[in-house]
C-alpha positions, -999 to +999 in steps of 0.1 A: -208-014-027-231+000-038-218+033-049-194+017-065-201+014-110-181-007-136-158+017-140-149+016-100-146-021-104-119-013-134-101+009-119-100-015-082-083-045-103-060-023-121-049-011-083-050-048-072-030-054-103-005-024-098-003-036-057+011-073-072+036-061-092+049-032-072+070-028-041+111-025-055+124-034-014+093-022+004+056-041+003+038-009-022+055+008-042+049+043-053+025+027-087-003+015-062-008+050-044-008+065-082-033+040-091-057+046-059-054+081-065-065+076-108-094+061-091-104+083-060-085+118-067-066+132-036-036+163-034-013+139-011-016+105-008+010+076+008+013+044+020+029+043+055+043+016+076+057+025+118+057+009+149+042+028+177+067+048+197+096+046+169+106+076+155+113+052+115+085+047+094+085+036+061+072+057+036+057+056+000+038+095-014+032+118-037+028+150-033+048+178-021+078+180+003+071+182+035+082+210+058+106+208+079+085+223+111+061+195+101+072+162+129+076+192+158+036+201+147+025+162+152+043+152+174+028+185+197-011+177+188-012+145+180-036+142+204-066+160+191-059+142+151-088+125+149-077+091+130-045+079+156-035+045+143-036+041+183-071+042+181-083+030+147-054+008+131-077-021+135-107-006+119-114-030+086-132+002+076-117+035+059-126+061+080-125+104+071-117+125+097-158+138+093-170+102+099-151+109+134-155+138+145-180+171+135-161+192+106-169+224+129-154+208+159-123+199+143-114+234+130-110+240+165-082+211+172-048+221+174-040+195+148-062+215+121-050+244+132-014+238+136-010+215+110-040+212+085-046+247+076-012+259+076-004+228+050-038+238+030-048+202+034-092+198+043-101+161+044-088+133+050-092+093+043-077+059+063-075+026+050-059+006+080-046-032+068-036-060+094-005-050+113+009-065+141+000-056+177+016-019+178+021-016+145+004+003+116-001-001+084-024+022+062-028+041+028-041+077+035-052+102+013-056+142+017-077+170+001-075+206+002-104+231+003-132+211-015-158+184-017-152+155+015-141+120+006-180+099+001-193+065+004-182+059-028-147+064-014-150+042+009-165+018-010-137+014-032-116+014-005-137-016+012-136-030-015-096-028-025-088-039+014-087-078+013-070-077-018-042-050-002-040-076+031-038-109+008-006-091-013+010-077+021+012-109+040+022-130+009+050-101+005+062-109+044+064-147+036+083-144+006+119-143+002+128-106+002+156-109-028+160-069-038+174-083-076+145-098-083+112-082-098+081-083-079+070-109-114+098-128-107+096-130-074+057-147-089+071-170-111+100-183-090+076-188-062+059-210-083+088-226-094+088-231-057+057-252-057+072-279-087+056-261-105+060-266-149+058-234-170+028-241-189+012-244-150+028-209-141+016-194-168-018-201-159-017-192-124-004-160-135-024-154-170+009-143-193+023-163-220+047-200-215+077-174-232+072-150-208+073-173-176+105-183-201+121-151-199+117-140-169+137-175-151+168-163-180+161-133-164+165-149-124+190-172-136+211-148-142+205-127-115+209-154-086+237-169-109+223-200-116+216-228-144+188-248-132+152-242-114+166-261-086+195-239-080+179-209-088+151-220-056+185-229-037+201-198-039+171-175-032+162-195-001+200-194+016+202-153-001+169-150+020+181-167+056 
């Protein structure tokens, strides 16, 4: 962490704040990806979740559209991809391609020749979050020709990892109510614990008036008139 400066800490706090208020049906949304790219410039960036052996995935990305040939090329060359999830999903450290294989050797690989080079990509950095066995959850950043990601970039993601992991676990435990925003879900979760408006405002660093506004929106969206009604409706819809 010695590579980080005060500005980096501020950007890390901004990324955590974006992640805490992000989602819209997924654990992390584009605001989180953007906040990370603000701190670590990248040409392509994404948050991905998938289960091994399953062709479907959740992907929230920033960058250009992926070409139609990409899936077939990935399937044909994944064995030479240095940052394969099946090999590294348990890693607690962010990894660059250059941490796993030399630059010269990577440029000779089928993955580089069939995927990275046609896409104009040269460097990649990935951060994996805790996931159930047989699953992968990660942030990935890619760059074209130019400087590789450095130790400061790795330190920044290492700083973020425990906070992002906590937010991912919290998202999984909470009722999934697409009609409510992430902040409204935060308020509702604390209401369910019996906290008063003032206690909620202190916990979330917002004013009591803002808490009341969030509660009014929650009542309207759930069609209820009371705190108890909101909690009951939320868990009834989530069950």
